[in-house]
C-alpha positions in Angstrom: 28.6 14.6 -8.8 29.4 11.6 -10.8 31.3 10.1 -7.8 28.3 10.7 -5.5 26.0 9.0 -8.0 28.3 5.9 -8.2 28.3 5.7 -4.4 24.5 5.9 -4.3 24.1 3.3 -7.0 26.4 1.0 -5.1 24.4 1.4 -1.9 21.1 0.9 -3.7 22.4 -2.3 -5.4 23.6 -3.8 -2.2 20.8 -2.8 0.2 17.8 -2.5 -2.1 16.8 1.0 -0.9 15.6 4.1 -2.7 17.8 6.9 -3.9 16.7 9.1 -1.0 17.4 6.4 1.6 20.9 5.7 0.0 21.7 9.4 -0.1 20.5 10.0 3.5 22.6 7.1 4.8 25.6 8.4 2.8 25.2 11.9 4.3 24.9 10.5 7.8 28.1 8.4 7.2 29.9 11.6 5.9 30.3 10.1 2.4 31.7 6.7 3.6 30.0 3.9 1.6 30.8 1.2 4.1 29.5 3.4 7.0 26.3 4.0 5.1 25.9 0.3 4.4 26.4 -0.4 8.1 23.8 2.2 9.1 21.2 0.8 6.7 21.9 -2.7 7.8 21.4 -1.8 11.4 18.1 0.0 10.6 16.8 -3.0 8.6 17.7 -5.5 11.2 16.0 -3.9 14.1 15.9 -0.2 14.5 14.3 0.4 11.1 11.4 -2.0 11.7 10.7 -0.7 15.2 10.8 2.9 13.9 8.3 2.0 11.1 6.0 0.3 13.6 6.1 3.3 15.9 5.3 5.6 12.9 2.4 3.5 11.9 1.0 3.4 15.5 1.4 7.2 15.7 -0.5 7.7 12.5 -3.3 5.4 13.8 -3.5 7.2 17.1 -3.7 10.6 15.4 -6.4 9.4 12.9 -9.9 10.6 13.2 -13.1 8.8 12.1 -15.9 11.1 10.9 -19.5 10.2 10.3 -20.8 12.5 7.6 -23.9 13.2 5.8 -23.1 15.2 2.7 -20.7 17.9 3.8 -22.0 18.0 7.3 -20.0 16.2 10.0 -22.4 14.4 12.4 -19.9 12.8 14.7 -16.1 12.8 15.0 -14.0 10.6 17.2 -10.5 9.1 17.4 -9.6 5.9 15.7 -8.6 4.4 19.1 -12.1 5.0 20.4 -13.5 3.3 17.2 -11.2 0.3 17.8 -12.4 0.1 21.4 -16.0 0.1 20.2 -15.3 -2.7 17.7 -13.7 -4.8 20.5 -16.6 -4.1 22.8 -19.0 -5.3 20.1 -17.0 -8.5 19.8 -17.2 -9.1 23.5 -20.9 -8.1 24.2 -24.0 -9.3 22.3 -25.9 -6.2 23.3 -23.2 -3.9 21.9 -23.0 -6.0 18.7 -26.8 -5.6 18.2 -26.6 -1.8 18.9 -23.6 -1.4 16.6 -25.3 -3.3 13.8 -28.5 -1.3 14.2 -26.6 2.0 14.1 -24.6 0.9 11.1 -27.8 0.0 9.2 -29.5 3.3 10.2 -26.5 5.3 9.0 -26.3 3.4 5.7 -30.0 3.9 5.0 -29.9 7.6 5.8 -27.0 8.1 3.3 -24.2 8.7 5.8 -20.5 8.0 5.1 -17.6 7.1 7.3 -14.4 9.1 6.6 -10.9 8.4 8.0 -8.8 11.5 8.3 -5.3 11.8 9.6 -3.1 14.8 10.3 -1.8 14.9 6.8 -5.3 15.1 5.3 -6.4 17.7 7.8 -3.3 19.8 7.1 -4.1 19.6 3.3 -7.7 20.7 4.0 -6.5 23.7 6.1 -4.2 24.7 3.2 -7.0 24.5 0.7 -9.3 26.5 2.9 -6.8 29.4 3.3 
């Protein structure tokens, strides 16, 4: 155990990663410190950044926007559709005026906008059961 901790500390020191990341890399490299360092280096130089970008986009695609009044959901749509609406408002004066009017009406009637992703929805399902 002491030897494993020394390897993890060495990897953390050289690569500035968390204990979990260091241990996972060490496991993938079958306990070889140099192999783990190479894996982490490759991830940080390209694969890691692309993977994180993909995860972020996936979360955004799966996110939902909810217009709520109290506990009642009035309208629910995907974040992608909301983004398209914002872009439409930037390109069209009529859509910008309509969007502003709807925003003011929602604000004055006490509505709230909630962003919900799969993680939040999963937690809500667990609480309900």
